[in-house]
C-alpha positions in Angstrom: 2.3 18.4 15.3 3.0 19.1 11.4 2.8 15.6 9.8 3.9 15.5 5.9 3.2 12.9 3.8 5.4 12.4 0.7 3.3 10.6 -2.3 3.9 10.3 -5.7 0.6 12.0 -7.3 -2.3 12.4 -5.2 -4.1 13.9 -8.4 -4.5 10.2 -9.7 -6.5 6.9 -8.8 -5.0 4.1 -6.5 -4.7 2.5 -3.0 -1.5 4.2 -1.6 -3.6 7.3 -2.4 -6.8 6.6 -1.1 -5.0 4.9 2.5 -3.1 8.2 2.3 -5.8 10.8 2.0 -7.8 8.7 4.6 -5.2 8.9 7.5 -4.3 12.3 6.3 -8.1 13.4 7.1 -7.8 11.3 10.0 -4.5 12.9 11.6 -5.9 16.5 10.7 -8.2 16.9 13.9 -5.1 16.7 16.3 -2.4 18.1 13.6 -1.5 19.9 10.8 -1.3 17.8 7.8 -0.5 18.1 4.6 0.1 15.6 1.6 3.2 16.7 -0.8 2.6 15.2 -4.3 5.8 14.8 -6.0 3.7 15.0 -9.4 1.0 16.7 -10.3 -0.8 15.7 -14.2 -4.6 17.3 -13.7 -6.2 20.6 -12.1 -7.8 19.1 -8.7 -7.3 15.6 -7.2 -10.0 12.5 -8.2 -10.4 11.7 -4.5 -12.1 14.1 -2.1 -9.4 15.5 0.2 -10.4 16.9 3.7 -10.1 20.7 4.0 -8.1 20.4 7.3 -5.2 19.0 4.7 -3.1 20.8 2.6 -1.9 19.7 -0.5 1.2 20.4 -1.7 2.3 19.9 -5.7 5.9 19.9 -6.3 6.3 19.3 -9.9 3.3 20.1 -12.4 4.0 17.7 -15.7 0.2 19.3 -17.1 1.1 19.8 -20.7 1.8 23.8 -21.2 3.0 24.0 -17.5 6.3 26.2 -16.8 7.6 22.7 -15.0 7.4 21.1 -18.4 9.3 23.5 -20.5 12.0 23.6 -17.9 15.4 21.8 -18.6 15.8 20.4 -16.0 12.1 18.5 -16.3 13.8 16.5 -18.7 16.8 15.1 -17.4 16.7 12.0 -15.6 16.6 12.1 -11.8 20.0 11.7 -9.8 18.9 11.4 -6.2 15.8 8.8 -6.9 16.8 5.4 -7.2 17.3 4.2 -11.1 16.2 0.3 -10.0 12.7 1.6 -8.9 9.8 1.0 -11.2 8.6 5.0 -11.8 12.7 6.3 -11.7 11.4 7.1 -15.6 8.7 10.1 -14.4 11.1 11.7 -12.1 14.1 14.4 -12.9 16.4 16.1 -11.7 13.7 18.6 -11.3 11.9 16.4 -9.1 15.2 15.5 -7.2 15.7 19.6 -6.8 12.3 20.2 -5.7 12.4 17.2 -3.1 15.3 18.3 -1.6 14.7 22.2 -1.0 10.9 21.0 0.2 12.5 18.4 2.7 14.5 21.3 3.9 12.8 23.8 4.4 9.0 22.4 5.3 9.7 22.6 9.2 7.6 19.2 9.8 7.9 17.5 12.8 6.9 14.0 11.3 7.4 13.0 7.8 6.1 9.6 6.0 7.2 8.8 2.7 4.6 6.4 0.8 6.9 4.6 -1.9 10.7 2.9 -2.2 12.2 5.7 -4.2 10.6 8.7 -1.8 11.4 7.1 1.0 15.2 7.2 -0.5 14.4 11.2 -0.8 13.8 11.3 2.9 16.7 9.7 3.9 18.6 11.9 1.7 17.1 14.9 2.4 15.1 14.6 5.7 16.0 16.9 8.5 17.5 14.6 11.4 16.0 16.7 13.7 12.1 14.9 12.5 11.0 11.4 12.9 11.3 10.1 9.2 9.2 7.0 8.8 8.9 4.7 5.5 5.8 3.4 4.5 6.1 0.2 1.9 2.7 -0.4 0.1 4.6 -2.8 -1.9 6.8 -5.6 -0.7 10.1 -6.5 0.2 10.4 -9.4 -1.9 8.9 -7.5 -4.9 11.8 -5.1 -4.9 14.7 -6.3 -7.1 17.9 -7.1 -5.3 19.4 -4.2 -6.6 16.5 -2.1 -5.0 16.7 -4.0 -1.9 20.5 -2.9 -1.7 19.7 0.2 -2.2 16.9 0.9 0.5 18.7 -1.0 2.8 21.6 1.4 2.6 19.0 4.3 3.1 16.3 2.6 5.3 18.7 2.5 8.1 19.1 5.9 8.5 15.4 6.6 9.1 13.4 5.8 12.4 10.6 3.3 11.3 9.6 0.9 8.3 6.2 0.4 8.4 4.5 -2.3 6.4 0.8 -3.2 5.7 1.3 -6.5 6.8 3.1 -8.4 9.8 4.3 -11.1 7.2 6.0 -8.3 5.2 6.9 -7.1 8.3 8.8 -10.1 9.3 10.3 -10.3 6.1 12.1 -6.6 6.7 13.2 -8.3 9.9 14.7 -11.3 8.8 16.5 -9.9 5.9 17.1 -6.0 5.6 19.9 -5.0 8.7 18.4 -2.3 10.4 20.0 -1.5 13.5 18.0 1.2 15.5 14.9 1.3 13.0 11.6 0.9 14.1 10.2 -2.6 12.1 6.7 -3.1 12.3 3.0 -3.6 10.3 0.4 -1.0 10.8 -2.0 -1.9 8.4 -4.1 0.7 5.4 -7.5 2.8 6.7 -10.3 2.4 5.1 -13.4 5.2 6.5 -16.6 3.9 6.8 -18.8 4.6 3.3 -21.4 7.1 3.1 -23.7 4.9 1.2 -26.0 2.3 3.2 -24.2 -1.3 2.8 -25.7 -4.0 0.7 -28.3 -6.2 1.7 -27.2 -9.3 -0.2 -29.8 -9.6 -2.1 -28.8 -8.7 -5.6 -27.3 -11.3 -8.4 -23.6 -9.2 -8.6 -20.1 -10.6 -8.3 -18.2 -7.3 -8.0 -14.4 -7.5 -8.5 -12.0 -4.1 -8.5 -8.5 -3.1 -9.0 -6.0 -2.1 -11.8 -6.2 -4.2 -15.2 -2.6 -5.9 -14.8 -1.6 -9.6 -15.1 -1.1 -9.5 -11.2 -4.6 -8.9 -10.4 -5.4 -12.4 -12.7 -9.0 -11.2 -13.8 -8.4 -13.9 -16.5 -8.6 -16.0 -13.6 -12.2 -14.5 -12.2 -13.7 -14.4 -15.8 -13.0 -18.3 -16.3 -14.4 -19.0 -12.8 -17.2 -17.0 -13.8 -17.8 -18.9 -16.9 -18.2 -21.9 -15.1 -21.1 -20.1 -12.7 -22.9 -18.7 -15.8 -23.4 -21.5 -17.1 -25.8 -23.2 -14.1 -26.4 -19.4 -12.5 -28.0 -17.8 -15.3 -28.8 -14.6 -13.2 -25.5 -13.8 -11.6 -23.5 -11.0 -13.1 -19.9 -10.0 -13.0 -18.9 -6.6 -13.2 -15.3 -5.9 -12.6 -13.7 -2.1 -12.1 -10.9 -0.4 -13.1 -8.2 0.7 -16.3 -5.5 -1.0 -17.1 -3.0 -2.1 -19.7 -5.3 -5.6 -19.9 -8.8 -4.0 -20.4 -8.5 -5.0 -24.1 -7.4 -8.6 -23.4 -9.5 -8.7 -20.6 -12.9 -7.7 -23.1 -11.8 -10.5 -25.8 -11.7 -13.5 -22.9 -15.5 -12.0 -22.3 -16.7 -12.2 -25.7 -14.9 -15.3 -26.4 -16.4 -17.2 -23.2 -19.8 -15.8 -24.9 -20.3 -13.8 -21.4 -20.8 -10.2 -22.8 -24.1 -9.0 -21.2 -23.1 -11.2 -18.0 -19.6 -10.1 -17.7 -18.4 -6.5 -17.6 -15.3 -4.3 -17.5 -16.9 -1.0 -15.7 -13.8 1.1 -15.6 -12.2 2.9 -12.9 -14.5 4.6 -10.2 -13.1 6.7 -7.2 -15.5 6.1 -5.1 -15.8 2.2 -5.4 -17.8 1.4 -2.0 -20.9 2.8 -4.0 -20.8 -0.1 -6.3 -19.8 -2.5 -4.0 -22.7 -2.5 -1.9 -24.6 -2.8 -5.1 -22.8 -6.3 -5.5 -23.9 -9.5 -3.2 -20.3 -10.6 -3.1 -16.7 -9.3 -4.0 -14.1 -11.6 -5.8 -10.2 -11.2 -5.4 -8.0 -13.8 -7.9 -4.8 -12.2 -7.7 -1.2 -13.8 -7.4 0.2 -11.7 -4.6 -1.1 -8.6 -2.5 0.7 -6.4 -0.6 -2.3 -5.7 1.4 -5.7 -5.7 -0.1 -7.4 -2.6 0.1 -10.3 -3.5 -2.2 -11.1 -6.6 0.6 -11.5 -4.2 3.8 -13.5 -1.7 1.2 -16.2 -4.8 0.3 -16.6 -5.4 3.9 -16.9 -1.8 5.1 -19.8 -2.2 2.5 -21.4 -5.7 4.4 -20.2 -7.6 1.5 -18.2 -10.9 1.8 -15.0 -11.2 0.0 -14.0 -14.9 -1.9 -10.5 -14.1 -2.2 -7.3 -16.3 -3.4 -5.0 -17.0 -0.2 -1.9 -15.2 -1.9 0.6 -13.2 -0.2 0.5 -11.3 1.9 -2.9 -9.6 3.1 -6.0 -11.5 2.5 -5.4 -13.6 5.4 -4.6 -11.0 7.5 -8.0 -9.6 6.4 -10.3 -12.9 6.1 -11.5 -15.2 8.5 -12.1 -18.0 6.9 -15.6 -19.4 6.6 -16.5 -16.3 9.0 -16.2 -13.2 6.9 -15.5 -14.2 3.5 -13.7 -17.2 1.9 -10.0 -17.7 1.4 -9.2 -20.4 -1.7 -6.1 -21.6 -3.2 -3.8 -19.6 -6.0 -4.3 -20.0 -10.0 -7.0 -22.1 -9.6 -10.1 -20.9 -11.1 -12.3 -24.3 -10.6 -11.5 -23.4 -6.7 -12.5 -19.3 -7.1 -15.9 -20.8 -8.6 -16.3 -23.2 -6.1 -16.1 -20.2 -3.7 -18.2 -18.4 -5.2 -20.8 -21.0 -5.8 -21.1 -21.7 -2.2 -22.0 -18.1 -1.1 -24.4 -17.6 -4.6 -26.4 -20.8 -3.7 -26.4 -20.5 0.4 -28.1 -16.9 1.2 -28.6 -16.9 4.8 -24.6 -17.9 5.0 -23.6 -14.9 2.3 -25.8 -12.8 4.7 -24.4 -13.8 7.7 -20.8 -13.5 6.5 -21.8 -9.8 5.0 -22.6 -8.8 8.7 -19.5 -10.1 10.0 -17.3 -9.0 7.5 -19.2 -5.1 8.1 -18.4 -5.5 12.1 -14.8 -7.1 11.4 -13.9 -4.1 9.0 -14.5 -1.4 12.0 -10.7 -2.3 13.1 -9.4 -0.5 9.7 -11.4 2.9 10.7 -9.0 5.8 10.1 -10.0 6.8 14.1 -8.3 3.5 14.8 -5.2 3.6 12.6 -4.5 7.0 12.9 -4.5 6.4 16.9 -1.5 3.7 16.3 0.2 6.3 14.8 0.2 9.2 17.7 1.6 6.0 19.3 4.7 5.3 17.6 5.5 8.9 17.4 5.5 9.1 20.8 7.5 5.6 20.9 10.1 7.0 18.1 10.6 10.3 20.0 11.4 8.4 23.4 13.4 5.8 22.0 15.7 8.2 20.1 18.6 8.2 22.3 18.6 4.9 22.6 18.0 3.8 19.1 20.7 6.1 18.1 23.5 4.8 20.4 22.6 1.0 18.8 23.1 2.7 15.4 26.5 3.8 16.2 27.5 0.1 18.0 26.2 -1.4 14.8 28.6 1.0 12.6 31.6 0.6 14.8 30.7 -3.1 14.7 30.8 -3.1 10.6 33.9 -1.0 10.6 36.0 -3.5 13.2 34.6 -6.7 11.2 35.9 -5.4 8.0 39.4 -3.9 10.2 39.5 -7.3 11.3 39.3 -9.4 7.8 42.7 -7.5 7.1 44.0 -7.3 11.2 43.1 -10.7 13.0 43.6 -9.0 16.3 40.9 -6.9 16.1 38.5 -9.9 16.9 39.0 -9.3 20.7 38.3 -5.7 20.5 35.5 -6.1 18.5 34.0 -8.6 20.9 34.0 -6.1 23.9 31.6 -3.8 21.6 27.9 -4.9 22.8 25.9 -6.3 20.3 22.4 -4.7 19.1 19.6 -7.4 20.8 17.4 -8.7 18.0 14.2 -7.5 19.5 16.0 -3.6 19.9 15.7 -3.8 15.8 11.7 -3.8 15.9 
């Protein structure tokens, strides 16, 4: 079976890239797999990609490339939804290349990895292939305008996959998708090559994009409270982004220079987590929580805000990590201090985290995808009938508003059971 992943830019650094590369490698043991990158901004990907996985860039945006001087590259995209956050990075050239690839690729399964790309998949993907939309963001973070466009296109796909059960429930409740499987399959994280943490270093680590939603300012504030009474401990924050200058200023203003440091982006974050004894997550919201699982796979307990949607589905509070209220620096400091002051508990939670994180191994997640592919193939005719009945009922409902006697005819069309929409 040929499986194609469609991704925004596999040459960068990010959670969606990491999990796509991990899953592609796991599936490559039994399938032909390729990763199709809409954009390419550098010669080689930052993450190591399994040699069995083919990488196919569609539009080369490197300075001096032939694509960068193509007139279509300078015209705004028409097929990629304007309400999608990445719209400005797409062009009519991207539209054209995506359409050509999806028409000619011959894949048996095509998996999109962000909303705008999923729209490409719905518009241009072959109806003979299984077409699956992954959602690495969340339903409620999309604008109302984007949700309306996604609903129109997602109902033509075979499945919509979220990373958490809570987000899958939101899609089922708020987006009518008859004949489309809507379910959660978490991101995969491989076993790191480095030995796990021994829990003895006096280091708290954190990682992610330096943006406001990650609330690293809250973490710095919490660490200032810790640093006042626990002089041996250090804070290391890994990542890059627009908040870097502001966060550096906060560190200096709190008198934490030399105690707290912005470490920059690291493609192999597990090696850095293994040097820590605690990992902190201070976000206002997470669509999943890749850094949580990556830390757990290094045997490091995580103290995380109990934010929507992912942390509570990953961390068992008090067993393999801690959950604290969102937006409360004092609660975050107390959660960290509990593990700082109790080394046996810290090491016990680290061992539990290491064991529990095995459920995110790429081989286990790949097995769930294989089961999904089989189910989608087996249910294809039944799901097509569900779609047709839903479309007919919708047409009759519209007509009935103008011709009331059609209500009797509409009642003869079987409704789609709620369970069959999942």
